C-alpha positions as CSV (number, residue, x, y, z in Angstrom):
1,X,79.0,14.0,-1.4
2,X,82.5,14.7,-3.3
3,X,84.5,12.4,-5.6
4,X,86.4,10.4,-3.5
5,X,90.7,10.9,-4.5
6,X,90.8,6.8,-3.8
7,X,88.9,3.3,-4.7
8,X,90.0,1.3,-2.2
9,X,92.3,2.5,0.4
10,X,94.1,0.1,3.6
11,X,93.6,2.1,6.7
12,X,95.9,1.4,9.7
13,X,95.0,2.2,13.1
14,X,96.7,2.1,16.8
15,X,96.0,-0.1,19.1
16,X,96.8,2.9,22.1
17,X,95.1,5.1,20.2
18,X,92.1,3.5,21.7
19,X,93.0,3.8,25.0
20,X,92.8,7.4,24.9
21,X,93.4,9.5,27.7
22,X,91.4,6.2,30.0
23,X,92.8,4.3,32.6
24,X,91.8,1.2,31.0
25,X,91.9,-0.2,27.7
26,X,89.4,1.1,25.3
27,X,87.9,4.9,25.3
28,X,84.9,4.7,24.4
29,X,84.6,8.2,22.6
30,X,87.0,7.4,20.8
31,X,86.4,3.9,18.8
32,X,82.8,5.4,18.1
33,X,84.8,8.5,17.2
34,X,86.8,6.2,14.8
35,X,83.7,4.2,13.5
36,X,82.2,7.7,12.5
37,X,84.7,7.7,10.5
38,X,85.1,5.4,9.1
39,X,80.7,5.2,8.5
40,X,81.7,8.7,5.7
41,X,84.2,7.5,3.6
42,X,82.1,4.0,3.5
43,X,79.0,5.8,2.3
44,X,81.4,8.0,0.2
45,X,81.9,4.1,-2.0
46,X,85.9,4.3,-0.6
47,X,86.5,-0.1,-0.1
48,X,88.6,0.4,2.9
49,X,90.4,-2.6,4.6
50,X,92.2,-2.5,8.1
51,X,94.7,-3.2,9.9
52,X,94.7,-2.5,14.4
53,X,97.9,-2.6,16.2
54,X,97.5,-4.3,20.4
55,X,99.2,-1.6,21.9
56,X,96.8,-1.1,24.5
57,X,97.1,-4.4,25.7
58,X,99.9,-5.9,25.1
59,X,102.8,-5.3,22.5
60,X,105.2,-8.6,21.5
61,X,108.3,-6.6,21.7
62,X,108.3,-4.6,24.8
63,X,107.1,-8.0,26.1
64,X,110.6,-9.8,25.1
65,X,111.9,-6.3,26.8
66,X,110.9,-7.6,30.4
67,X,112.5,-11.0,29.6
68,X,109.7,-13.3,27.4
69,X,109.9,-15.5,25.2
70,X,109.7,-13.3,21.4
71,X,107.7,-15.4,20.0
72,X,104.8,-16.5,22.7
73,X,105.2,-12.3,23.3
74,X,104.5,-11.9,19.8
75,X,101.3,-14.1,19.9
76,X,99.7,-12.2,22.6
77,X,100.1,-9.1,21.0
78,X,98.5,-11.0,18.0
79,X,95.6,-11.9,20.2
80,X,94.9,-8.5,21.1
81,X,95.0,-6.9,17.9
82,X,92.4,-9.4,17.6
83,X,91.0,-8.0,21.0
84,X,90.8,-4.8,19.1
85,X,89.5,-5.7,15.4
86,X,86.3,-7.0,17.8
87,X,85.9,-3.8,19.2
88,X,85.9,-2.1,16.5
89,X,83.5,-3.9,14.3
90,X,81.5,-3.4,17.3
91,X,81.9,-0.8,17.4
92,X,80.7,0.1,13.8
93,X,77.9,-2.6,14.2
94,X,75.8,-0.1,16.0
95,X,76.8,2.3,13.9
96,X,75.0,0.9,11.1
97,X,78.0,-0.5,9.1
98,X,79.0,-4.2,7.9
99,X,82.2,-5.2,9.4
100,X,84.1,-8.2,9.3
101,X,86.6,-9.1,11.1
102,X,89.1,-12.1,9.6
103,X,92.2,-13.2,10.9
104,X,96.1,-14.5,10.4
105,X,95.6,-17.3,12.3
106,X,93.0,-20.3,12.4
107,X,90.3,-19.0,15.0
108,X,86.8,-19.8,14.2
109,X,84.5,-19.0,15.2
110,X,85.8,-15.5,15.9
111,X,86.9,-14.2,12.8
112,X,87.0,-15.7,9.8
113,X,90.5,-17.4,8.2
114,X,92.1,-14.9,6.1
115,X,93.1,-14.8,2.3
116,X,93.8,-11.8,0.1
117,X,90.6,-12.9,-2.7
118,X,88.0,-13.6,0.9
119,X,89.0,-10.3,2.4
120,X,88.9,-8.4,-1.8
121,X,85.1,-10.6,-2.1
122,X,83.9,-8.3,1.1
123,X,85.6,-4.9,0.3
124,X,83.4,-5.5,-3.3
125,X,80.1,-6.2,-1.1
126,X,80.9,-3.2,0.2
127,X,81.6,-4.8,4.0
128,X,84.2,-2.7,5.8
129,X,87.1,-5.9,6.4
130,X,89.5,-5.4,9.7
131,X,92.2,-7.8,9.4
132,X,93.8,-8.7,12.6
133,X,96.2,-11.1,13.8
134,X,99.3,-9.7,12.3
135,X,100.8,-11.4,9.4
136,X,100.6,-14.7,12.4
137,X,104.2,-14.6,12.3
138,X,106.5,-13.9,14.9
139,X,108.9,-10.8,14.3
140,X,106.9,-8.6,12.3
141,X,105.1,-5.5,13.5
142,X,101.1,-4.7,12.6
143,X,103.3,-1.7,10.1
144,X,104.9,-5.2,8.3
145,X,100.8,-6.5,8.7
146,X,99.6,-3.2,6.9
147,X,102.4,-2.9,4.5
148,X,101.5,-6.5,3.2
149,X,98.1,-6.4,3.6
150,X,97.5,-3.4,2.0
151,X,99.5,-4.8,-0.9
152,X,97.9,-8.3,-1.4
153,X,94.4,-6.3,-1.1
154,X,95.5,-4.2,-4.1
155,X,94.9,-0.6,-2.2
156,X,95.1,2.9,-3.8
157,X,96.5,3.8,-0.2
158,X,97.5,3.0,3.1
159,X,96.4,5.3,5.9
160,X,98.3,5.7,8.4
161,X,96.0,7.0,11.5
162,X,98.3,8.6,14.2
163,X,97.6,11.3,16.7
164,X,100.0,13.1,15.4
165,X,99.8,14.9,12.2
166,X,102.1,13.9,10.2
167,X,106.0,13.0,9.1
168,X,108.5,15.1,10.7
169,X,112.6,15.7,10.8
170,X,112.4,14.4,14.5
171,X,110.0,13.8,17.2
172,X,107.7,16.5,17.9
173,X,106.4,15.3,21.1
174,X,110.5,15.7,22.2
175,X,112.4,18.4,19.9
176,X,110.1,21.5,19.7
177,X,112.1,22.7,16.6
178,X,111.3,19.9,14.4
179,X,109.5,20.9,10.9
180,X,106.4,18.6,8.9
181,X,107.4,17.2,5.8
182,X,104.1,17.5,3.8
183,X,105.8,14.9,1.1
184,X,108.3,13.0,1.3
185,X,110.2,9.6,-0.7
186,X,110.4,6.8,0.8
187,X,114.3,6.7,-0.1
188,X,114.1,10.4,2.4
189,X,112.6,8.3,4.6
190,X,115.1,5.2,4.7
191,X,118.2,7.5,4.6
192,X,117.4,9.8,7.4
193,X,116.0,6.8,9.4
194,X,113.0,8.4,9.4
195,X,110.2,5.9,12.0
196,X,107.3,6.9,10.2
197,X,106.6,2.5,10.4
198,X,109.9,-0.1,10.7
199,X,112.2,-1.1,8.4
200,X,110.4,-3.8,6.7
201,X,107.1,-2.5,6.2
202,X,109.0,0.9,4.5
203,X,111.1,-1.2,1.7
204,X,107.3,-3.2,1.2
205,X,105.7,-0.1,0.1
206,X,108.4,1.1,-1.3
207,X,109.0,-1.7,-3.3
208,X,105.5,-2.5,-4.1
209,X,104.3,1.0,-4.8
210,X,102.3,1.5,-2.5
211,X,102.0,5.4,-1.0
212,X,101.1,5.8,2.6
213,X,99.6,8.8,3.9
214,X,100.5,9.5,7.6
215,X,97.6,12.0,9.2
216,X,95.7,12.3,12.9
217,X,93.6,10.2,13.1
218,X,92.7,11.6,16.7
219,X,90.6,14.9,14.9
220,X,87.3,14.1,13.8
221,X,86.3,14.5,9.8
222,X,90.4,13.8,9.2
223,X,89.7,10.8,7.5
224,X,86.6,12.3,5.3
225,X,89.6,15.2,4.4
226,X,92.7,12.3,3.1
227,X,89.9,10.0,1.1
228,X,88.3,13.7,-0.6
229,X,91.9,14.7,-1.3
230,X,92.8,17.2,0.4
231,X,96.4,17.9,2.0
232,X,96.8,17.4,5.5
233,X,99.3,15.2,6.5
234,X,102.8,13.7,4.7
235,X,101.8,11.6,1.4
236,X,105.0,9.2,1.6
237,X,106.4,8.1,-2.0
238,X,108.7,7.2,-4.7
């Protein structure tokens, strides 16, 4: 078995990707695909922390645009990430992978209350740790939550799994002339105003020297390729 490039990762997953092309909240096949890919890298000995969004259920910012109180909307979004985290942990358990859900808001027995040392203890014990409910505060996205958790658990890299295969000069789904970066610095991301993540999350990663690899998670096998050191997606770094 190949030696992984990274010992500990923070995997950021899109909640909307869990929906796939299905009319409901979840695409069961997508959950299974994700669980299978995570199992592959866990078997290599990689310690896996996960933060997942809630966009397939509710987005706080979108709710605010529709008249919701922003704080309540963000709290609803936090709960959406907990639902997704429970779904993914269940899919992992079905694959025989030990997974633990930690929450940034107290809600035992649904999940254990998050703290850095407990998360690292579980990672070192071989569990996949899914850190839900964002930062526990309104006005922060799950991008910022993933940056914060990645820095806290001392991850070697953040792997941002999306439906796009990297960072482009423009949105490739809207602009057919957009070109892909294989490698880009945080300074250039900020100068070009590229929406790799929101501004707060990008600055946190830059200031704490946490590299990001943006890649297509929806293609089975890609997570293993990234962890093995294959140059797919886009590396964002200082």
